[in-house]
N, C-alpha and C positions, 0 to 999 in steps of 0.2 A: 377379835380380830385373830386369824392364824395366821402365824408367821412359819417360812419354811427356810431351813437353811442347807446350803448345798455344801458338804465337805469335799474338795477335791483331794484324791490320792495320787501324789505324782512319784513318776521312779527317777532316782539320781543314778547315775554310773561314773564311778572313777574307774579308768583302764590306764595300760599300757602296754600296746601292741606287740613292741620289741621285747618284752620280758628283762627290760632296763631297770626298772623299778620294781624292787623286790617286794614293798610295803605300800599299799595306800590305805585312807580310809574314807570312811563319809558317803560311801554306796549303801542305797537304801529308799525306802520309800516315805514320802512325809506329805504334810498335810499342805494344801496351798499357803505362801507364805511364809513359809518357817525359813529360818535361818540356820544354814548346817556348814559346818566346818568341814573343808575337805583336804586332805593334804597326800602328797608323796615321802614317804617318811625313810624309805631305805634302798639303796640301789646297788645294781651289780658291780663289782669290783672293776675300778677305772673310770666310772662313770658319775655323772651328777646332774642334778635335776636344773633343766632349762627354761620351759614354760609348759605354760597349758594350752591345750589346741584354741584357745581363744586369746592368744598374746600375754594373757597375766602371767608374769615373771615370780609372784610369790609361792612358793614350794608349798607352805600352809594359807588357806584363804577361808574366808565365808562366802556363800552365794543365797539369794533368796530363791525359793522354791516358785517358780511361777509356771514350769510347764517339764515333759517329761525331759532330762537333758543327758550328755555322755558328754564328760570333762576328761581328755586325753593327756596323761602325763607325758613329757616329752623330755630325753636327758641329751648330754653330750658328754663326748669321749674327752675324759681330762688329760690336756695335753702334759707331757714330760720329757724332758732333754737327758740323755745321756752321754757321757762324754767320758773316752777310755783312752790313754795312753799305751800304743803298743810298741815298745823299742823305738822310740822317738817320732813314730808316726802318730796321727790322731784319727780315732773311726770316733763319726757322731751320727745320732740317729734319736729319733723319737718315736713316741707311738703313735703320734699322729703322721709320719712318715709311713708308716706301715697299712695304714688303709687303704 
C-alpha cells in the first residue's frame, strides 16, 4: 500500500509597523506543526514591549505553526517624571505630557 505525506510549508512574520522595536526574531518558513520561538528583542530609546497583536504579553514566546501568521509587536512609551526647582518655583513635566 502506497502512503502519501503532505508537507505544509507555512510563513510566520514578526513585525513592528511603528519601528519602535529595533530587533525581532522568529520570522521564517516552517513545516506545519513546528513550534517556533518569536521575540521582540530590542526597542527604540524610551519604548518598551507592551504586547503582541493577539494580546499575548510575553516579549518572547513559542507559537505552533498551523497557518500563515503575522505577529505584530506593540510598544509603549516609558513614562518618567522630571522635577526641577527654579528659584523657589517648581516646574513639573513628563514625557507622557508631551505626547
